[in-house]
ROSEZA-151718 format. One record per residue (C-alpha): x, y, z; residue in one letter. Coordinates in steps of 0.5 Angstrom, whole numbers, plus 500, padded with zeros to 3 digits. Layout:
X,Y,Z,A
...
END
This chain:
737,280,210,X
732,284,214,X
727,279,218,X
724,285,221,X
719,288,215,X
717,294,220,X
724,297,219,X
729,298,214,X
734,292,213,X
738,291,219,X
737,298,222,X
735,296,229,X
740,300,233,X
737,305,238,X
737,312,238,X
742,314,243,X
748,309,240,X
746,311,233,X
750,316,229,X
744,316,223,X
737,317,224,X
732,314,219,X
725,317,219,X
719,316,214,X
715,323,211,X
709,320,208,X
706,326,205,X
704,328,198,X
699,334,199,X
702,338,193,X
704,333,188,X
702,336,181,X
701,330,177,X
700,323,180,X
700,322,187,X
702,316,192,X
708,318,195,X
706,318,201,X
706,310,201,X
713,310,199,X
716,309,206,X
712,303,208,X
713,300,202,X
721,301,202,X
721,298,209,X
717,292,206,X
721,291,200,X
728,292,203,X
726,285,206,X
729,282,199,X
735,286,199,X
742,284,202,X
745,288,208,X
752,288,205,X
754,292,199,X
759,289,194,X
760,296,191,X
763,299,198,X
765,293,201,X
761,295,207,X
755,292,211,X
749,295,214,X
749,291,220,X
756,294,222,X
753,301,222,X
749,305,228,X
743,307,224,X
736,308,228,X
730,307,224,X
725,312,227,X
719,309,223,X
714,314,219,X
712,320,222,X
704,321,223,X
703,327,218,X
696,330,217,X
694,330,210,X
690,336,210,X
694,341,214,X
701,342,210,X
704,347,215,X
703,342,220,X
706,337,217,X
712,341,215,X
712,343,222,X
712,336,224,X
718,334,219,X
722,340,222,X
721,339,229,X
723,332,228,X
729,333,224,X
731,339,229,X
731,334,235,X
735,329,231,X
740,335,229,X
741,337,236,X
742,330,239,X
748,331,234,X
746,325,229,X
745,326,222,X
737,326,219,X
736,321,214,X
729,322,211,X
725,317,206,X
719,321,203,X
714,323,201,X
714,328,195,X
720,333,195,X
717,339,199,X
719,335,205,X
726,337,204,X
725,344,206,X
723,343,213,X
729,338,214,X
734,342,210,X
732,348,214,X
733,344,221,X
740,342,219,X
741,349,216,X
740,352,223,X
746,348,226,X
750,349,219,X
750,356,216,X
755,354,211,X
751,348,208,X
752,346,201,X
746,343,198,X
746,337,193,X
740,335,188,X
739,329,184,X
733,330,180,X
729,330,173,X
726,337,175,X
730,344,177,X
724,345,182,X
726,352,182,X
719,356,181,X
718,361,185,X
711,359,185,X
706,353,182,X
699,355,180,X
700,361,185,X
703,357,191,X
710,358,194,X
710,351,198,X
710,346,193,X
714,340,191,X
715,344,184,X
718,350,188,X
722,346,194,X
729,348,191,X
728,355,190,X
725,355,198,X
731,352,200,X
736,357,196,X
733,363,199,X
734,360,206,X
742,358,204,X
747,363,206,X
753,359,202,X
748,360,196,X
752,353,193,X
746,349,190,X
749,343,186,X
744,340,181,X
745,334,177,X
741,330,172,X
736,336,171,X
732,335,164,X
725,339,165,X
724,346,167,X
721,353,165,X
725,358,161,X
725,362,168,X
728,356,172,X
733,355,167,X
735,363,167,X
735,363,174,X
740,356,175,X
745,359,170,X
746,365,174,X
745,362,181,X
746,355,181,X
751,350,179,X
747,346,174,X
749,339,170,X
743,338,165,X
742,331,163,X
747,327,167,X
751,327,173,X
758,326,171,X
762,332,175,X
760,330,182,X
768,329,183,X
769,336,181,X
764,338,185,X
767,335,191,X
773,338,190,X
770,345,190,X
766,343,196,X
772,340,200,X
770,340,208,X
764,344,208,X
757,341,211,X
753,338,205,X
746,336,205,X
744,331,199,X
737,330,196,X
735,325,191,X
729,325,188,X
728,318,185,X
725,321,178,X
732,323,176,X
733,316,174,X
730,314,167,X
723,312,167,X
725,305,163,X
728,303,170,X
724,307,175,X
717,308,173,X
714,308,180,X
714,316,180,X
709,321,180,X
712,326,175,X
716,321,170,X
721,324,165,X
724,321,159,X
732,321,158,X
734,320,166,X
740,317,169,X
741,309,169,X
742,306,176,X
749,305,174,X
750,312,173,X
747,314,180,X
751,309,183,X
757,312,181,X
755,319,183,X
753,316,190,X
760,313,190,X
764,319,188,X
761,323,194,X
764,319,199,X
769,323,203,X
764,329,203,X
762,332,210,X
754,329,210,X
750,332,215,X
743,331,212,X
740,327,207,X
733,325,204,X
731,320,198,X
724,322,195,X
719,321,190,X
718,314,190,X
710,313,188,X
710,305,189,X
703,303,186,X
705,306,179,X
710,300,178,X
706,293,180,X
713,289,179,X
716,293,185,X
722,294,181,X
722,301,183,X
721,300,190,X
727,295,190,X
731,300,187,X
730,306,192,X
732,301,197,X
738,300,194,X
739,307,193,X
738,308,200,X
743,303,202,X
748,306,199,X
747,313,201,X
747,310,208,X
754,307,207,X
757,313,204,X
755,317,210,X
END
């Protein structure tokens, strides 16, 4: 277990020796319903104290991995563009150092600058999204830089145009029509991850997990809960099914810890992050 609550579990390697760099992006400036995701990175580190570093699912231990916890970025709450640029510059520094950025959000918009930095090195990158919401709007209330539009912005950057979407169960009619034409969409579930892996093969992959993909009956600590989601076991299987992919960047986002006073949602987020770090 972690005896240093200011880091995630056992991530006490230094930057130079690490293969993966974890950092927090405590930002929720475009949240469309309930704010509070900016408190997630710190809450996750604190609650990770109670989680074992060993995964019986993968028979691996975080203590054996070379992962550096960079800490949380200092993001200006009232300046969206500057906050996004800080995330981009941090991700770029990690990528240029030949390391893998692993970001803990924050709201889902934080994926955009991190993904952009990784894409600039890996132009044929594939994007895998786990989410309750399609996030494919062109704008939300007239604003294109919103967590409701983040996958549309990422898709516009991509050259491969390979966006896999799992667990989606909330979208506008326009988003649905766009997804049917342009993305690989599995609504409501995540049962075809293995098939996606066979198609992706050795291409570089960025994975983004919006934790509201989980059903709110087991994950209430999120800003935009949506009934009908995955169980933890279903998400865990999907994560394990991605083993072997060439993962070059990842993030876990949209925990809003104060909406679950039991801290079960935060503990669940810790476990998702542990398992994701191990498949990388």
